[in-house]
N, C-alpha and C positions, 0 to 999 in steps of 0.2 A: 830573487823576488818571486819566482814562480812557486818555490817551496814555501815561502811565507804566505802567499795567497792560498795555497792548498791547505796549509796548517790552519789558517784563519777560517776557512770554509769548513774544515773538519771540526773545529771547536764550535762553530755556530750550529752545525748539524747535531753534534752531541748534546749541546745545551738545549736545543729544541726538542730532541728526543727525550731527554731526561725530564724537561718541563712538561711535555705532553704526557708522559707516563705518570707523573705526579698528579696531574689534573684528573686523569681517569680514576685513579685510586680514590681521590676525594669524592668524585661523583658516585662511585660505587658505595662508599660509606654513607653518603647522603641518601641514596636510594634505599639502602638497607635500613637506615634510621626511619625513613618515611614508612617503609613497609612494616616496621615494628610498631609504629604509632597508629596505623590504620585499624579501625575497629573491625571486629569479626562480625560479618552479617550473615544471618541464617536465612534460608529460603522461607518465604511465607507459606502458610498452610495452603493446600489445594482448595480451590473454591468449591463451594457446594454445587452439585449438579442442578441445572436449571430445569424446572418441570416443563415438559413438552405438551403443548396443546394437542387435542385429538386430531385437528385438521392441519397441524403444522408439518412442514417438510424440512428435513435437514439437508442443507446444500451439500452436494457431493464433494466439492472442493474443500469444505470445512472438515470433512471426516478424516483427512490426512493427519490432522493434529487435534486430538481430542480436547486439548485445553483451549483451542481456538474455535470450537464448534459453534456455528451460527445457526440458530433455529429461526426459520422464516416461513410464513404461510404463502409467500410470493414466489413466483417463477422469475428468474433472471431472464432478460431478453437479450438476444445477440444480433449483431449487425455484420454486413459484408464490409470488406476493406473500403475505407474512404467514403462511407455511406451512412446516412441517417434515415434511409428509407426502411419502413417496417416490412419485413418479410412475412410470409404467411405464418410461419412457426412463431414469430414474435407476436403477431395478432392473436393467435390461439392462446399464447401465454398471457397476454394482456386481458383476454376475455376471462380467464381463470382469476387473474388478479382483481379484475372488476367485480367478480362474484364475491370474493372475500370482502372487498371494500363495501359492497352493497349490503352485505350481512353484518358489517361492523361500522355503522355510520358515525360512531364517535371517534374513530381513529383518523389521524392525519399521517400522511405518508410522504417521505422524501425520496425523490427519484434521482439517483446518482449516476451520471454519465461517465463512461470510461472509454479509453482508446488503447490501441497497442502502442509500442514504443517508437514506431516510425513517424516521422514528421516533427516539426518544431513544437515547443511547449505551447506557444500561443495558438498554433493551428489545432493542436489536440484539445486544448481547453475549449475552443469554440466548437469543435466537432462533438465533444462530449456533451456540451450543453444542447446542441441541436438534437442529439440522440435522446436526451432526457425530455426535451420539449416535445419531440415527436410522440413519445410514450404518453406524456401528460395530455397532449391534445387528443390522442385516441381515447384515453380514459374519460376526458371531459365530454367527448362526443357521445360516449355511452351513458353519460348522466352523472358522473362524479363531479361535485362542485369544485371549482378551481381553488377555493380556500382550504381544501383538504389535501392539496398537492403542492409540494415545493420542489424546486429543481436546483441541483448543484452539479458542477462538472469538476472532476478530478483529472481530466486529461489522461496522461500516461503515468501519473504519479502513484497509483495504487493497482498494480497489475494483479490479476487473479493467478496468473502463471508467470513466473519470472523467466521462462525460457525465451530463446531467440530464434524461434522457427514458426512456421505457419500454424501449427497445432496450438502453440502457446498464444500467438497473436489472436487467433479466433476466439479464445476464451477471454481475452482482454477487451475485445470490442463489445461492450455490454452496457446495459442499464440495470442497476440493482434497486430494489425497493426496501426502504427502511421505515419502520413504524417510529414516528416521532413521539416521544413521551412528553 
């Protein structure tokens, strides 16, 4: 009886092995067929360079990849960990951003609040909004009308630096200024 059971188990194992091998061959054939049917896609032509305004500043982070270069007349402002209090360097940058907005009264600007990766999604969305609102309130106190400023928070979803250390996190705790078309 033991021999019979062993023989039966051996036959089941062999059948499973053979069936498994056949299924893989069919999958490979199917994948090869799909690959043959896929259209060949060529890369799009490189975009034309964007003309740079005389008073524009190219953000240092954007220089890493020339195709992603962002030209902005604004300074990005940065914050301490777990804070939305404007430091003196942030106020100085906001003063420069104010001058540009004062000289370009027809432009509307979106203030985008960002955080580092630490903390929950909900917490960082709220903190990013508080940071953007702090910058918005400062600009309004200088005389920029509120209808020229909008606020959005991305929390930790769009890091400037994907690193996982204090140097990267410091770059991610920021408010960026975007001209709204």
